C-alpha positions as CSV (number, residue, x, y, z in Angstrom):
1,M,103.4,139.9,165.2
2,A,101.1,139.4,168.2
3,K,98.9,136.3,168.1
4,G,95.4,137.3,166.9
5,I,96.6,140.3,164.9
6,Y,97.3,140.1,161.2
7,K,97.4,142.5,158.2
8,R,95.2,142.4,155.2
9,G,96.4,144.9,152.6
10,N,97.0,148.1,154.6
11,V,94.5,147.3,157.4
12,Y,95.1,145.3,160.5
13,W,92.5,142.7,161.5
14,I,92.0,140.9,164.8
15,R,90.9,137.4,165.6
16,Y,89.5,136.1,168.9
17,A,87.0,133.6,170.3
18,G,83.4,134.9,170.9
19,L,81.1,133.9,173.8
20,D,79.9,130.9,171.7
21,G,83.4,129.7,171.1
22,N,83.4,130.5,167.4
23,T,86.3,132.5,166.0
24,V,85.4,136.1,165.3
25,F,87.3,138.1,162.6
26,E,87.1,141.8,162.9
27,S,88.7,144.7,161.0
28,S,90.3,147.3,163.2
29,G,89.7,149.8,160.5
30,S,93.3,151.1,161.0
31,D,96.7,150.7,159.5
32,K,98.3,151.2,162.9
33,F,99.3,148.1,164.8
34,R,98.9,149.7,168.3
35,E,95.3,150.6,167.5
36,A,94.6,147.0,166.5
37,E,96.3,145.7,169.6
38,T,94.2,147.9,171.8
39,L,91.0,146.8,170.1
40,L,91.9,143.1,170.6
41,I,92.6,143.6,174.3
42,Q,89.2,145.3,174.7
43,R,87.4,142.5,172.9
44,R,89.1,139.8,174.9
45,Q,88.4,141.6,178.1
46,G,84.7,142.0,177.2
47,I,84.5,138.2,176.5
48,K,86.0,137.5,179.9
49,E,83.3,139.7,181.5
50,G,80.6,137.9,179.6
51,K,79.9,140.7,177.2
52,Q,79.4,140.0,173.5
53,P,81.2,142.8,171.6
54,E,79.1,145.0,169.3
55,I,80.9,144.8,166.1
56,K,80.3,147.4,163.5
57,R,78.8,145.6,160.6
58,I,80.2,146.1,157.1
59,E,77.6,147.4,154.6
60,N,76.0,144.7,152.4
61,H,77.7,145.6,149.2
62,L,76.8,144.3,145.7
63,F,79.3,142.6,143.4
64,S,78.7,145.5,141.0
65,E,80.1,147.9,143.6
66,L,83.2,145.8,144.0
67,V,83.6,145.9,140.2
68,T,83.5,149.7,140.3
69,E,86.3,149.9,142.9
70,Y,88.3,147.0,141.4
71,S,88.2,148.5,137.9
72,K,89.8,151.7,139.2
73,W,92.5,149.6,140.9
74,I,93.4,147.5,137.8
75,E,94.0,150.5,135.6
76,R,97.6,150.6,136.9
77,Q,98.1,146.8,136.6
78,R,99.6,144.7,133.8
79,S,97.3,143.2,131.3
80,F,94.7,145.8,132.1
81,A,92.7,145.3,128.9
82,Q,92.3,141.5,129.4
83,K,91.4,141.9,133.0
84,E,88.9,144.6,132.3
85,C,87.2,142.4,129.7
86,N,86.9,139.5,132.2
87,V,85.7,141.8,135.0
88,K,82.9,143.1,132.7
89,Q,81.8,139.5,132.0
90,L,81.7,138.7,135.7
91,K,79.6,141.8,136.3
92,E,77.0,140.7,133.8
93,I,76.6,137.4,135.7
94,F,77.0,138.4,139.4
95,G,76.4,142.2,139.3
96,N,73.3,142.2,141.5
97,V,74.5,139.5,143.9
98,P,75.4,140.7,147.4
99,L,79.0,139.9,148.3
100,R,78.0,138.0,151.4
101,R,76.0,135.5,149.3
102,F,79.1,134.2,147.5
103,N,80.0,130.7,148.6
104,T,81.8,127.6,147.4
105,M,78.8,126.0,145.8
106,M,77.8,129.1,143.8
107,L,81.3,129.3,142.2
108,E,81.6,125.6,141.6
109,Q,78.2,125.7,139.7
110,Y,79.6,128.7,137.8
111,Q,82.7,126.5,136.8
112,T,80.3,123.8,135.5
113,E,78.2,126.2,133.5
114,R,81.3,127.8,131.8
115,L,82.6,124.4,130.9
116,Q,79.3,123.3,129.4
117,K,78.0,126.5,127.8
118,G,80.9,129.0,127.7
119,S,80.4,132.8,127.9
120,K,77.1,134.5,127.3
121,R,79.0,136.6,124.8
122,A,79.9,133.6,122.7
123,K,78.3,133.2,119.3
124,T,75.2,131.0,119.4
125,D,75.5,129.7,115.8
126,G,76.3,126.0,115.7
127,P,76.6,123.6,118.6
128,V,77.1,124.9,122.1
129,K,80.8,125.0,123.0
130,G,82.0,125.4,126.6
131,N,85.1,127.2,127.8
132,K,88.4,125.4,128.3
133,P,89.6,124.8,131.9
134,A,92.3,127.4,131.5
135,T,89.7,130.0,130.7
136,V,87.5,129.1,133.6
137,N,90.5,129.1,135.9
138,R,91.3,132.7,134.9
139,H,87.9,133.8,135.9
140,I,87.9,131.9,139.3
141,A,91.4,133.3,140.0
142,L,90.1,136.8,139.2
143,I,87.1,136.4,141.5
144,K,89.4,135.2,144.3
145,H,91.6,138.3,143.9
146,M,88.6,140.6,143.8
147,F,87.4,139.2,147.1
148,T,90.8,139.6,148.6
149,K,90.7,143.3,147.7
150,A,87.1,143.5,149.0
151,V,88.3,142.4,152.4
152,D,91.2,144.9,152.2
153,W,88.7,147.6,151.4
154,N,86.3,146.6,154.2
155,M,83.6,145.7,151.7
156,V,83.0,142.1,153.0
157,E,83.9,139.9,155.9
158,E,86.9,137.5,155.8
159,D,84.7,134.4,156.3
160,V,83.2,135.1,152.8
161,L,86.7,135.2,151.3
162,K,87.4,131.9,152.9
163,R,84.4,130.3,151.2
164,V,85.5,131.8,147.9
165,R,89.1,130.5,148.3
166,K,87.8,126.9,148.9
167,V,87.0,126.7,145.2
168,K,89.7,124.5,143.5
169,L,91.0,125.4,140.1
170,L,90.4,122.9,137.3
171,E,93.1,120.6,136.0
172,E,94.5,122.1,132.8
173,N,95.9,120.3,129.8
174,N,98.9,122.5,128.8
175,R,100.5,119.8,126.7
176,R,99.6,121.4,123.3
177,L,102.8,122.3,121.4
178,R,102.1,123.4,117.9
179,Y,105.0,124.9,115.9
180,L,105.7,125.6,112.3
181,S,108.5,124.2,110.1
182,R,110.8,126.6,108.4
183,E,108.9,126.2,105.2
184,E,105.6,126.9,106.9
185,C,107.1,130.0,108.6
186,Q,108.0,131.5,105.3
187,A,104.6,130.6,103.8
188,L,102.8,132.3,106.6
189,I,104.9,135.4,106.3
190,N,104.3,135.6,102.5
191,A,100.5,135.2,103.1
192,C,100.4,138.1,105.6
193,S,98.9,141.4,104.7
194,N,101.2,144.5,104.8
195,H,100.2,145.5,108.4
196,L,100.4,142.0,109.8
197,K,103.7,140.8,108.2
198,P,106.1,142.8,110.5
199,I,104.1,141.8,113.5
200,V,104.4,138.1,112.7
201,I,108.1,138.4,111.9
202,A,108.7,140.1,115.2
203,A,106.8,137.3,117.1
204,L,108.7,134.6,115.3
205,N,112.1,136.2,116.0
206,T,111.6,137.3,119.6
207,G,109.2,134.7,121.1
208,C,107.3,137.6,122.6
209,R,103.7,137.2,123.8
210,K,101.0,138.8,121.6
211,S,100.5,141.7,123.9
212,E,104.2,142.3,124.2
213,V,104.5,142.6,120.4
214,L,101.3,144.7,119.8
215,F,102.2,147.2,122.5
216,L,105.9,147.4,121.8
217,Q,107.1,151.0,121.9
218,W,110.1,152.5,120.0
219,Q,111.6,153.6,123.3
220,S,112.1,149.9,124.1
221,V,113.9,149.2,120.8
222,D,117.7,149.8,120.8
223,L,118.8,149.2,117.2
224,K,122.2,150.6,117.9
225,H,123.1,147.9,120.5
226,G,120.7,145.3,119.0
227,F,118.2,144.5,121.7
228,I,114.6,145.1,122.8
229,L,114.1,145.9,126.5
230,L,110.7,144.8,127.9
231,S,110.2,146.6,131.2
232,V,106.6,145.4,131.8
233,T,106.1,141.7,131.2
234,K,103.7,139.0,132.4
235,N,105.9,137.8,135.2
236,G,106.7,141.4,136.3
237,E,110.4,141.2,135.4
238,R,112.5,143.1,132.9
239,R,113.6,141.1,129.9
240,E,116.2,141.8,127.2
241,I,115.7,140.2,123.8
242,P,118.5,140.3,121.2
243,I,117.6,141.7,117.7
244,N,118.7,139.4,114.9
245,A,119.4,140.4,111.3
246,T,115.9,139.5,110.0
247,L,114.2,141.5,112.8
248,R,116.6,144.4,112.3
249,D,115.7,144.7,108.6
250,T,112.0,144.5,109.5
251,L,112.2,147.2,112.1
252,T,114.4,149.6,110.1
253,G,111.9,149.2,107.2
254,I,109.0,150.5,109.3
255,Q,108.2,154.2,108.8
256,R,108.4,155.8,112.2
257,R,106.1,158.6,113.2
258,L,107.3,161.0,115.8
259,D,103.8,161.5,117.2
260,V,103.2,157.8,117.7
261,P,105.2,155.8,120.3
262,W,104.0,152.4,119.1
263,V,106.1,150.3,116.7
264,F,103.1,148.6,115.2
265,H,100.1,150.9,114.9
266,D,97.0,151.6,112.8
267,P,98.0,154.5,110.5
268,L,94.5,155.9,110.7
269,T,94.3,156.1,114.5
270,G,97.9,156.1,115.6
271,K,97.0,153.5,118.2
272,P,98.1,149.8,118.5
273,Y,96.0,147.3,116.6
274,G,93.2,146.2,118.9
275,D,92.6,142.8,117.3
276,I,94.5,141.0,114.6
277,K,92.8,137.7,115.0
278,N,90.8,137.9,111.8
279,S,93.8,138.9,109.7
280,F,96.0,136.3,111.3
281,N,93.5,133.5,110.7
282,G,93.1,134.7,107.1
283,A,96.9,134.5,106.6
284,C,96.9,131.0,108.0
285,R,94.2,129.9,105.6
286,R,96.0,131.3,102.6
287,A,99.2,129.6,103.7
288,G,97.4,126.3,104.1
289,I,98.2,126.2,107.9
290,Q,95.6,124.6,110.2
291,D,95.1,124.5,113.9
292,F,97.5,127.4,114.6
293,R,97.1,130.4,116.9
294,F,99.2,133.5,117.3
295,H,100.6,132.3,120.6
296,D,102.0,129.3,118.7
297,L,104.5,131.6,117.1
298,R,106.1,131.8,120.5
299,H,106.2,128.0,120.6
300,T,107.8,128.0,117.1
301,F,110.5,130.4,118.3
302,A,111.3,128.2,121.3
303,S,111.1,124.9,119.5
304,H,113.5,125.9,116.7
305,L,116.0,127.2,119.3
306,V,115.9,123.9,121.2
307,M,116.2,121.9,118.0
308,A,119.2,124.0,117.0
309,G,121.0,122.9,120.2
310,V,120.4,126.0,122.4
311,D,120.3,125.1,126.0
312,L,117.0,125.2,127.9
313,T,118.2,127.8,130.4
314,T,118.9,130.3,127.6
315,V,115.6,129.5,126.0
316,S,113.9,130.0,129.3
317,R,115.5,133.5,129.8
318,L,114.5,134.5,126.2
319,L,110.9,133.5,126.8
320,G,110.8,135.2,130.2
321,H,109.8,132.1,132.2
322,K,110.5,132.4,135.9
323,D,111.8,128.9,136.1
324,L,112.5,125.9,133.9
325,T,109.2,124.1,134.5
326,M,107.4,125.7,131.6
327,T,110.5,125.5,129.3
328,L,110.9,121.7,129.9
329,R,107.9,121.1,127.5
330,Y,110.4,121.7,124.7
331,S,113.1,119.3,126.0
332,H,111.9,116.4,123.9
333,L,112.9,118.3,120.8
334,S,116.6,118.1,121.4
335,P,117.4,114.3,121.4
336,L,120.7,114.9,119.5
337,H,121.8,117.6,121.9
338,M,121.2,115.3,124.8
339,S,123.0,112.5,123.1
340,K,126.0,114.7,122.7
341,A,125.9,115.4,126.4
342,V,126.1,111.7,127.4
343,D,128.8,111.1,124.8
344,I,130.9,113.8,126.4
345,L,130.4,112.1,129.8
346,D,131.4,108.8,128.3
347,N,134.6,110.4,126.9
348,V,135.5,112.1,130.2
349,L,134.8,109.1,132.5
350,N,136.1,106.3,130.3
351,D,138.6,108.0,128.0
352,N,136.6,106.5,125.2
353,A,138.7,106.3,122.0
354,N,135.5,105.9,120.0
355,Y,134.1,109.3,121.1
356,T,135.0,111.2,118.0
357,K,133.7,108.4,115.8
358,T,130.4,108.3,117.7
359,V,129.9,112.0,117.4
360,Q,130.7,111.9,113.6
361,L,128.1,109.2,113.1
362,R,125.5,111.2,114.9
363,G,126.3,114.2,112.7
364,I,127.2,116.4,115.6
365,Q,130.3,118.6,115.8
366,G,132.1,118.0,119.1
């Protein structure tokens, strides 16, 4: 691509030095490269002749206008419900702010406020509790993407996007790894209400994310061949999950309605359950389980696989991780499995006669 011409979304932009020496970014308003190239030649020629180009200014749009357009766009995206909720929160805060007023300082101050006070929608009873870094990062990442689309849609200049992009994400502490023992798993299942029990069993036996379980459709369930096919996942890739005997018994025990595509649904509305947080927390209380979230069922699934000796690559594929980085958090749970690996190496390299004895002492079958 010619120097000074680049594509933002479907529109070509041009870049050149103005009379004052500062770089000028200008949208060609066209998705055709030739038209952008012609405009760039005209601008450079005008600069040589000492003429400052008259650039058609973009209207001074408000953030609320961007929200309107962005909300239409995300309807076809994954995790629409969560994104829509976050976009509405941002509109409450920045709705009347012109897009051109956004800068690095404004968003860094927003980060600080969210860390200290949390969302305006949060309950005010008790001490003020701020949001976690991960929550704040999701909002900043969303704002950055919204401004990327705003540039694509000619709603704001690119220099504004550059200021927004300078905001650094906060350091997150993702070391939390809470999982249940076998006994706690059974206690939780026994404490679940009738509508929640199959949902929890499905989460424990598939490692699926909450949204993947709640929005699971029968067309994705193949009981004959024994697998669930998730075509829309968080990382955008299809994922096959085997159905074990426990999950098969649970799924076959669900009364299926021909007019409802969802596996788990409210019988009164025929729609997926919107929020199971209260019922899940209630089940945890009855089971005597503390500091446990629904997402920790996914950790429980992975943790027990690793402790049973399943290799991390297989666990990673079952969880739908794009690489092993996220899966490595479970590696410390398989010390015996790693011991077996180095014992095998000892046997291969050194023809160790004590290999069998060592394995037997560790309680591992070779």
